[in-house]
C-alpha positions in Angstrom: -97.8 -7.2 -15.1 -101.2 -8.5 -16.1 -100.9 -7.4 -19.7 -97.3 -8.5 -20.2 -98.1 -11.9 -18.9 -101.4 -12.1 -20.8 -103.0 -13.6 -17.7 -106.0 -15.8 -18.0 -108.8 -15.4 -15.5 -107.4 -17.9 -13.1 -103.9 -16.3 -13.1 -105.6 -12.9 -12.8 -107.5 -14.0 -9.7 -104.4 -15.3 -8.0 -102.4 -12.2 -8.9 -105.1 -9.8 -7.7 -105.7 -11.7 -4.5 -102.0 -11.4 -3.7 -102.1 -7.7 -4.5 -104.9 -7.2 -2.0 -102.9 -8.9 0.7 -99.8 -6.8 0.2 -99.3 -3.9 2.7 -100.3 -0.8 0.8 -101.8 -2.9 -2.0 -105.1 -2.6 -3.8 -108.5 -2.9 -2.2 -111.0 -5.7 -3.0 -113.1 -3.2 -4.9 -110.2 -2.1 -7.0 -109.3 -5.7 -7.7 -112.9 -6.3 -8.9 -112.8 -3.3 -11.2 -109.4 -4.5 -12.7 -110.8 -8.0 -13.2 -113.9 -6.7 -14.9 -111.8 -4.5 -17.2 -109.4 -7.3 -18.0 -112.2 -9.7 -18.8 -113.8 -7.2 -21.2 -110.7 -5.8 -22.8 -108.0 -8.5 -22.6 -108.0 -9.1 -26.4 -107.7 -5.4 -27.2 -104.9 -4.8 -24.8 -103.0 -7.9 -26.0 -103.5 -6.8 -29.7 -102.2 -3.3 -28.9 -99.1 -4.6 -27.1 -98.3 -7.0 -29.9 -98.7 -4.3 -32.6 -96.4 -2.0 -30.7 -93.7 -4.6 -30.2 -93.8 -6.1 -33.7 -90.7 -5.4 -35.8 -91.5 -3.6 -38.9 -87.9 -3.0 -39.5 -85.6 -4.7 -41.9 -82.0 -5.9 -41.4 -79.7 -3.7 -43.4 -76.3 -5.0 -42.3 -75.0 -7.6 -40.0 -71.3 -8.0 -38.9 -69.8 -10.0 -36.1 -66.4 -10.9 -34.7 -65.0 -13.0 -32.0 -62.4 -11.5 -29.7 -59.8 -13.9 -28.3 -56.9 -13.5 -26.0 -53.8 -14.0 -28.2 -51.2 -13.5 -25.5 -51.1 -14.3 -21.8 -48.6 -15.1 -19.2 -49.9 -18.6 -18.7 -50.5 -20.7 -21.8 -53.6 -22.4 -20.3 -55.4 -19.1 -20.2 -55.1 -18.2 -23.9 -58.5 -18.3 -25.7 -60.3 -19.4 -22.5 -62.9 -16.5 -22.6 -63.7 -15.6 -26.1 -66.2 -12.8 -26.6 -68.6 -12.6 -29.6 -69.6 -9.1 -30.7 -72.6 -8.7 -33.1 -73.5 -5.4 -34.7 -76.8 -5.1 -36.5 -78.1 -2.1 -38.5 -81.8 -1.9 -38.7 -83.8 0.3 -41.1 -87.5 1.0 -41.6 -89.4 -0.7 -44.4 -89.4 1.5 -47.5 -86.4 3.6 -46.4 
């Protein structure tokens, strides 16, 4: 939660305080260790998460269609709930 939200120190303090108050949560000592680790390694953790989530893929193909009701017992219900379907084909760079 801390890493995905990229919490600043104020947010981290509020989050850890809440975790210490939960039944079965962390201790104050554990919260202090986590805070110290996050303060020292926040940039590295954030950089690692961004590099793992970055798309190095390329879009090879894209097709889409809209499905509509063409027939229905009541005329008012024709085309009332169209559904768009998108198909994407991804490939790795250089492949």
